[in-house]
TIVOKOL-101569 format. One line per field, with one value per residue (C-alpha): residue number from 1; residue in three letters; y, x, z. Coordinates in steps of 0.05 Angstrom, whole numbers. Layout:
// TIVOKOL-101569
seq: [NUM  ...]
type: [ALA  ...]
c2: [Y  ...]
c1: [X  ...]
c3: [Z  ...]
This chain:
// TIVOKOL-101569
seq: [1  2  3  4  5  6  7  8  9  10  11  12  13  14  15  16  17  18  19  20  21  22  23  24  25  26  27  28  29  30  31  32  33  34  35  36  37  38  39  40  41  42  43  44  45  46  47  48  49  50  51  52  53  54  55  56  57  58  59  60  61  62  63  64  65  66  67  68  69  70  71  72  73  74  75  76  77  78  79  80  81  82  83  84  85  86  87  88  89  90  91  92  93  94  95  96  97  98  99  100  101  102  103  104  105  106  107  108  109  110  111  112  113  114  115  116  117  118  119  120  121  122  123  124  125  126  127  128  129  130  131  132  133  134  135  136  137  138  139  140  141  142  143  144  145  146  147  148  149  150  151  152  153  154  155  156  157  158  159  160  161  162  163  164  165  166  167  168  169  170  171  172  173  174  175  176  177  178  179  180  181  182  183  184  185  186  187  188  189  190  191  192  193  194  195  196  197  198  199  200  201  202  203  204  205  206  207  208  209  210  211  212  213  214  215  216  217  218  219  220  221  222  223  224  225  226  227  228  229  230  231  232  233  234  235  236  237  238  239  240  241  242  243  244  245  246  247  248  249  250  251  252  253  254  255  256  257  258  259  260  261  262  263  264  265  266  267  268  269  270  271  272  273  274  275  276  277  278  279  280  281  282  283  284  285  286  287  288  289  290  291  292  293  294  295  296  297  298  299  300  301  302  303  304  305  306  307  308  309  310  311  312  313  314  315  316  317  318  319  320  321  322  323  324  325  326  327  328  329  330  331  332  333  334  335  336  337  338  339  340  341  342  343  344  345  346  347  348  349  350  351  352  353  354  355  356  357  358  359  360  361  362  363  364  365  366  367  368  369  370  371  372  373  374  375  376  377  378  379  380  381  382  383  384  385  386  387  388  389  390  391  392  393  394  395  396  397  398  399  400  401  402  403  404  405  406  407  408  409  410  411  412  413  414  415  416  417  418  419  420  421  422  423  424  425  426  427  428  429  430  431  432  433  434  435  436  437  438  439  440  441  442  443  444  445  446  447  448  449  450  451  452  453  454  455  456  457  458  459  460  461  462]
type: [ARG  SER  ARG  TRP  ILE  ASP  LEU  THR  PHE  GLY  LEU  THR  GLU  GLY  TRP  TRP  ARG  PHE  ALA  ASP  ALA  ARG  GLN  ASP  HIS  PRO  LEU  ILE  ASP  ALA  THR  ALA  TRP  HIS  GLU  LEU  LEU  LEU  ALA  ASN  GLY  PHE  VAL  ALA  VAL  THR  ASP  CYS  PRO  ALA  THR  PRO  VAL  GLU  PRO  THR  LEU  ALA  GLY  GLY  GLN  THR  LEU  PHE  VAL  ALA  GLN  VAL  THR  ALA  GLN  ASP  ASP  THR  THR  GLY  ASP  ILE  THR  VAL  ALA  ASP  THR  ARG  GLN  PRO  TRP  LEU  LEU  PHE  ALA  ASP  GLU  ASN  GLY  CYS  ALA  ASP  GLU  LEU  ALA  ALA  ALA  LEU  ARG  ASN  ARG  GLY  ALA  ALA  PRO  TYR  LEU  VAL  SER  PRO  GLY  ALA  THR  TYR  SER  GLN  ARG  ASP  ALA  ASN  SER  PHE  THR  ILE  ASN  PRO  ASN  THR  ALA  ALA  ASP  TYR  ALA  THR  LEU  LEU  ALA  SER  LEU  PRO  PRO  ILE  GLY  GLY  LEU  ALA  HIS  LEU  TRP  SER  LEU  ASP  LEU  PRO  THR  LEU  ALA  ALA  ARG  GLY  ALA  ALA  THR  ASN  GLY  THR  HIS  ASP  HIS  THR  THR  LEU  GLN  PRO  GLY  ASP  ASP  LEU  VAL  ALA  LEU  ALA  GLN  HIS  ASN  VAL  GLY  SER  MET  LEU  THR  LEU  THR  GLN  ALA  LEU  LEU  GLN  SER  ALA  GLN  SER  PRO  THR  SER  LEU  TRP  LEU  VAL  THR  GLN  ASN  ALA  HIS  ALA  VAL  LEU  ASP  GLY  ASP  GLY  VAL  THR  GLY  ALA  LEU  GLN  ALA  THR  LEU  TRP  GLY  LEU  GLY  ARG  THR  LEU  THR  LEU  GLU  HIS  PRO  GLU  LEU  ASN  PRO  VAL  GLN  ILE  ASP  LEU  ASP  GLY  ASP  ALA  GLN  ASP  GLY  ARG  GLN  TRP  ALA  ALA  LEU  ALA  ALA  LEU  MET  THR  ALA  PRO  ALA  MET  THR  THR  VAL  HIS  GLU  ASN  GLN  LEU  ALA  LEU  ARG  GLN  GLY  VAL  ALA  TYR  VAL  ALA  ARG  LEU  ASP  ARG  ALA  ASP  LEU  TYR  PRO  ALA  MET  ALA  THR  ASP  ARG  VAL  PRO  VAL  GLN  PRO  GLN  ALA  THR  TYR  LEU  ILE  THR  GLY  GLY  LEU  GLY  ALA  ILE  GLY  LEU  LEU  THR  ALA  GLU  SER  LEU  VAL  ALA  GLN  GLY  ALA  ASP  HIS  LEU  LEU  LEU  VAL  GLY  ARG  SER  GLN  PRO  ARG  ALA  ALA  ALA  VAL  GLU  ARG  LEU  THR  ALA  TRP  ARG  GLU  GLN  GLY  VAL  THR  VAL  THR  VAL  HIS  GLN  ALA  ASP  VAL  THR  ASP  ARG  ALA  GLN  MET  ALA  GLN  VAL  ILE  ALA  ALA  ILE  ASP  PRO  ALA  ALA  PRO  LEU  ARG  GLY  VAL  ILE  HIS  SER  VAL  GLY  LEU  LEU  HIS  ASP  GLY  VAL  LEU  LEU  GLN  GLN  ARG  TRP  ALA  ARG  PHE  ALA  PRO  VAL  LEU  ALA  PRO  LYS  LEU  GLN  GLY  ALA  TRP  HIS  LEU  HIS  GLU  LEU  THR  GLN  GLY  LEU  PRO  LEU  ASP  PHE  PHE  LEU  LEU  PHE  SER  SER  ALA  VAL  GLY  LEU  MET  GLY  ASN  ALA  GLY  GLN]
c2: [4  44  53  64  134  107  56  118  167  140  139  197  231  299  277  265  323  374  381  390  349  289  246  180  193  225  274  309  286  334  356  380  418  455  479  493  539  567  587  623  669  629  635  596  525  474  411  355  288  238  195  150  110  87  129  84  98  169  158  195  259  316  385  444  505  570  640  696  747  813  875  931  998  1004  934  942  890  823  845  804  843  892  951  978  912  921  898  872  902  872  936  952  998  1047  1084  1048  1010  1081  1106  1050  1047  1118  1102  1049  1094  1143  1081  1068  1010  1009  990  947  952  896  907  863  851  817  800  794  864  916  990  1015  1006  991  968  909  874  802  758  737  677  654  622  632  706  704  662  709  767  730  711  782  810  823  790  817  834  822  819  847  825  886  862  844  928  925  874  925  969  912  887  951  952  886  863  807  797  746  712  775  827  845  866  833  838  773  754  782  727  683  744  720  666  704  754  700  684  759  744  675  649  699  689  615  625  679  624  566  612  645  569  553  610  634  691  679  743  748  754  756  810  795  857  866  929  924  846  852  876  899  959  976  1011  972  959  905  926  884  814  781  791  753  691  712  711  628  622  652  620  549  583  600  523  490  539  588  598  650  678  703  758  782  846  884  962  1012  1040  1115  1099  1171  1160  1172  1153  1087  1075  1100  1057  989  1010  1016  950  912  937  929  867  846  826  764  733  749  712  765  744  765  839  901  971  1026  1097  1073  1041  969  912  832  776  739  681  695  648  676  674  638  655  612  631  658  621  682  690  615  624  598  536  531  470  510  537  514  498  507  462  467  404  367  308  306  292  364  372  313  324  400  364  323  386  421  363  344  431  414  428  398  417  415  425  393  413  370  349  279  229  212  154  94  119  189  153  118  185  215  157  154  232  225  159  211  266  307  332  327  354  334  374  363  435  468  519  564  571  626  604  534  559  604  554  512  571  593  526  530  515  588  544  532  599  591  611  587  579  537  540  477  451  440  404  387  380  372  385  418  480  477  424  455  496  548  490  450  517  531  478  482  562  568  533  567  640  640  594  639  702  673  653  721  763  708  709  783  799  743  743  699  679  655  652  614  603  543  549  511  516  511  587  615  559  540  474  442  406  421]
c1: [4  48  80  12  32  92  35  -7  34  106  86  32  62  96  131  195  189  217  292  280  289  244  308  266  200  134  140  193  216  208  283  270  211  256  309  260  222  272  307  248  240  195  233  214  201  175  130  82  89  34  21  60  4  -13  31  20  -51  -19  25  80  42  76  38  91  80  119  121  136  185  172  165  181  142  208  193  126  72  49  -4  -50  -79  -55  -94  -58  -84  -147  -206  -264  -333  -399  -438  -511  -556  -568  -498  -475  -422  -401  -395  -366  -304  -298  -288  -238  -195  -194  -162  -110  -151  -162  -229  -249  -332  -373  -449  -501  -512  -521  -450  -384  -347  -297  -326  -257  -199  -232  -301  -334  -405  -418  -480  -498  -519  -457  -404  -358  -357  -339  -283  -259  -265  -221  -169  -167  -150  -84  -84  -139  -143  -207  -280  -347  -425  -472  -515  -572  -574  -613  -673  -718  -713  -718  -780  -812  -822  -840  -790  -748  -674  -668  -606  -601  -620  -684  -736  -796  -863  -884  -945  -942  -890  -872  -813  -783  -738  -711  -687  -662  -626  -595  -577  -567  -566  -500  -472  -469  -431  -381  -354  -353  -310  -264  -249  -226  -193  -120  -138  -141  -173  -161  -231  -304  -354  -434  -471  -540  -585  -641  -650  -648  -674  -620  -637  -706  -744  -703  -751  -739  -747  -700  -727  -709  -639  -634  -630  -559  -544  -561  -517  -458  -468  -460  -396  -364  -368  -347  -299  -268  -207  -251  -266  -336  -362  -438  -460  -521  -532  -577  -627  -589  -549  -519  -493  -414  -398  -438  -387  -318  -339  -347  -281  -246  -272  -262  -194  -175  -121  -151  -219  -175  -157  -226  -282  -330  -363  -436  -440  -488  -483  -528  -510  -434  -433  -408  -454  -435  -485  -490  -547  -568  -609  -680  -721  -787  -849  -909  -961  -1027  -1076  -1108  -1047  -1055  -1082  -1148  -1165  -1245  -1284  -1310  -1257  -1215  -1128  -1097  -1031  -985  -934  -989  -977  -907  -873  -871  -943  -974  -946  -971  -1045  -1045  -1036  -1088  -1137  -1102  -1129  -1202  -1195  -1255  -1235  -1161  -1143  -1077  -1039  -994  -970  -973  -1025  -1020  -982  -998  -975  -1011  -1072  -1072  -1081  -1129  -1172  -1163  -1178  -1236  -1266  -1259  -1298  -1254  -1265  -1202  -1191  -1140  -1119  -1061  -1042  -974  -955  -919  -976  -1023  -1080  -1074  -1079  -1132  -1182  -1165  -1179  -1239  -1271  -1266  -1335  -1359  -1395  -1323  -1285  -1207  -1169  -1113  -1048  -989  -935  -892  -872  -796  -752  -687  -629  -567  -504  -433  -434  -381  -419  -494  -525  -586  -623  -620  -628  -694  -743  -724  -731  -790  -843  -821  -815  -865  -913  -900  -922  -981  -1010  -1002  -1032  -1089  -1097  -1084  -1159  -1182  -1186  -1135  -1121  -1048  -1003  -946  -890  -839  -773  -700  -642  -597  -620  -588  -531  -512  -507  -447  -479  -557]
c3: [-8  11  -62  -81  -118  -152  -180  -198  -222  -239  -310  -321  -385  -356  -283  -314  -362  -332  -290  -226  -164  -176  -199  -189  -152  -182  -117  -81  -13  55  55  -22  -6  53  9  -53  -3  35  -40  -63  1  57  132  182  153  182  176  201  179  167  237  258  274  205  161  100  90  90  34  68  57  96  117  105  140  111  130  67  85  105  44  52  10  -30  -66  -55  -45  -85  -140  -154  -204  -264  -262  -327  -358  -398  -379  -423  -415  -444  -447  -439  -488  -435  -422  -354  -381  -413  -340  -317  -373  -351  -280  -292  -344  -288  -245  -303  -330  -413  -421  -483  -503  -523  -557  -572  -649  -717  -718  -700  -712  -700  -700  -675  -628  -559  -584  -607  -632  -635  -640  -559  -581  -626  -595  -649  -637  -571  -587  -635  -592  -537  -585  -615  -550  -511  -448  -404  -336  -316  -343  -330  -360  -360  -410  -356  -345  -420  -383  -358  -432  -458  -420  -418  -493  -498  -537  -537  -576  -624  -649  -708  -645  -682  -634  -645  -599  -560  -524  -448  -417  -474  -477  -412  -440  -495  -441  -398  -461  -462  -385  -375  -443  -460  -396  -409  -477  -452  -395  -436  -486  -430  -416  -480  -492  -475  -436  -355  -331  -244  -245  -273  -253  -260  -258  -245  -223  -166  -169  -99  -36  12  38  74  13  -40  -102  -137  -199  -240  -215  -285  -273  -210  -255  -266  -194  -198  -252  -214  -150  -193  -233  -166  -150  -209  -235  -167  -223  -247  -191  -212  -173  -170  -164  -152  -165  -146  -196  -196  -261  -260  -195  -201  -136  -157  -217  -184  -117  -169  -208  -144  -127  -192  -187  -121  -114  -51  -94  -124  -62  -14  -10  -11  -87  -73  -67  -71  -81  -47  -51  -66  1  -13  31  30  29  93  117  188  248  233  302  291  332  341  292  311  296  254  221  182  108  114  72  56  30  -20  -62  -116  -105  -168  -165  -227  -232  -193  -214  -191  -121  -96  -129  -85  -24  -37  -45  11  60  38  39  114  128  90  18  -23  -78  -129  -193  -215  -279  -309  -383  -379  -359  -277  -264  -224  -161  -165  -196  -128  -94  -128  -115  -40  -41  -90  -34  24  -8  -49  -115  -160  -227  -273  -325  -382  -400  -408  -362  -407  -455  -441  -475  -439  -382  -388  -404  -344  -302  -339  -330  -255  -223  -197  -142  -120  -137  -144  -74  -79  -137  -123  -178  -158  -236  -243  -299  -290  -349  -306  -331  -323  -343  -393  -425  -419  -481  -490  -510  -455  -404  -442  -425  -354  -348  -383  -335  -285  -315  -364  -324  -257  -301  -339  -274  -240  -303  -308  -235  -210  -211  -171  -98  -79  -6  -26  -94  -81  -123  -103  -110  -81  -32  -101  -116  -52  -54  -119  -142  -187  -239  -236]
């Protein structure tokens, strides 16, 4: 067992390629490590060898502790980020990237600006256009640039403007008016899809920026009174959290700005954060800027208080409760809870026929006297959902909506494609919006949207 390293790595290509201290073994010994660390400026080198109880299980592994010698001001501190290297800004159409570019120039950085368009082109020495949905354009762009110091994605800031005019950006960057809600996935492609394609191109290129900034605006409520006018932009944070787990070498940083695009303090503060050497080594990768002040994300323990009887949402026997994804595991559990609380009318919506296990539950509820209606409908289709809601018996009016539909199409980001992203996002985004619009005039007791801890914590491969 003590020779497992030799057997595993001894014939691996590259181990014997270099002229170093490894003459007859893939790893150098403790003495050689001491000499190497001392020769490179470390002091007080010590080591903690493997436990003598079972040394063979550790394979002779050793932990080294060494101290870096102090440097005076004449030599300077170790600098991780070089502000003289250019920054690559994926520029919005509202001028925010221009403000940031000016702030970066004030700090000695030379920014390149990239705008979305129909095809790849270089407009001038520092400005480019690419098709957001064409991977080859990103590759061409990255190959044409000198080594970049950092990268910032600001295309998300366009989403409120695009949504306000009821338009979506397609592959040719034409704006096509769509039905309400139908443009949400197209808008998400401008946001999340472009970041996905950019990430893949970056990982496959020779570029190695010190940090990758994902910029949103009013996507989160940070302070009391904050309005969340950029809720759709928050999907970028979900991608960013997974990106941090899968590719920490890119040093992704997510930052949410406030709504004042003309506030020079905001752009000066953002430029200062982006060019700060410490930002490449600290682990604060979820930030918000409010009036020029940076806030960090923290999870805090919440106090739980016993619910008062008057605080409970009433479940009425003579009301209907609509559950999308109602034939799935979560939907059935939710329906079961409603029945236990006295619900007598359930409307379960799904795209397929109920399976045997679901049929068994539906039968049991019906035997208890519960009216269970099953509709085959696609929640992303507004017309179909309108028919489902219109068919509800007025004697048992709709009083609660639960949107629990969810799909999975797992895969690491490097292997993902928008064609796999879109079918997962569509039921959540379009479905929620259709339900909102179709029921906003009804006296609902509750409107619940199911999510996941993955949206908060991220999950590699999902």
